[in-house]
N, C-alpha and C positions, 0 to 999 in steps of 0.2 A: 571502479567507482572512485570517488574522491572524498576527502574529509567532510563530514557533515551530511553526506548523502543518505545515511541511515535515518537521520532526523527528518530529512525532506520526504523520504519514502514513507516513514511512519506518519508524518503529518498528513500527507495526501491520502494514505490508506485509511486513516481515521475518518477523513471527510467523505471518502468514497463509500465507506460502510454506512455513513449517515445519509446516503443517497444524494450527495452533492454532485452536480454534473458540470464539468468544464473547469479549466485551470483557473479562470478568474473567480468562479464561485468557490473553488477550493481555498484560494487565498482569502477571500472574504470570510469564509467559515473559520479558517484558522485564526484570523485576526479577532473574531468574536470569541473564540475559545482559547486564546493565547494563555490565559492564566491556568486553565486545566491542562493544556498541552505541556506547559513548562513544568508541571509537576512530575513528568516522567521523560521529557525530552530536553536536551540542551539547546536552548534557543539564544545563544550568545549574540547573534546578530539580528534577533527578532524573527518574525515570520518571513519566510522567503517569498519573493514575488511570484506571480503566476508564470512569468517567463522562465524563472529559475526552475520551478516545479516541472514545467513542460520539458525543459532541456535535460533535467535529471532523468525523467521517465523515458525520454527518447534514447538515452544511453544505456538503459537496462537491456542486457542480452536475454531474450526470452528463454533460451535453453539453460542459461546459468540460473535464472530465476526458478525454472522448473526443477533443476537439480537441487537447489537450496530448499524449495518447498518439499520435495520428496524426502530429503534428509530430515527436515523438521517433522514430517509425518512419522517417519521411522522412529525418531526420538520420542514422540508422543506415544507411539504404540508400545514402546518398551516401558515407559513410565506409567502407562495405564493398564499394564498387564493384559493387553489384548482387548480392553474395553472398546465398545463401539465409539468411533469418532464420526460425528455428523459433519458433513461438508456441504457448503452452499456456495454457489458461484453466480456472478453477475457479469454482464458485458456492459462496459461504460460507454454510453452513447457519445459520439463526437470525439472519442479519445484516440482515434486512428483512422486512417483512410486506406482501405484495401487497394484502391486504384493506384495510389502513389507508392505502395509497397510498405507503408508505415503500419506496423502491427496494431491491431485493435487491443485496447487495454481490457483485461478481465480481472475482476477481484474475486478472491476466494477466501471464505472464512471457514474455520474448522473448530470444533469444540468437542470435548469428551462429555458424552451425554450424562454419565453418572456423576461427573464433577460439578 
């Protein structure tokens, strides 16, 4: 990845969780919520464009993302002393084209049910 990519991914992930669909809609959502996003994200150059968001997500290696996710789950498991962690997943419509070989984007959220 490159500098600022964590901010871009966090920005887009927040929008996806809010059921926003498509790169342009993610950008619009982020502009509307820039004040809230800037409370926990560094937005030195403002909200990234929809084209920038798309390019960043296209560069994410799915296997690396999966490894990072599994590491995160294992850390949560240690910190929750084996407590049940609820996981929910969604497939984002229009986020990839299987015919062209572009992977389809899936979002996953997890939370410790007792926390």
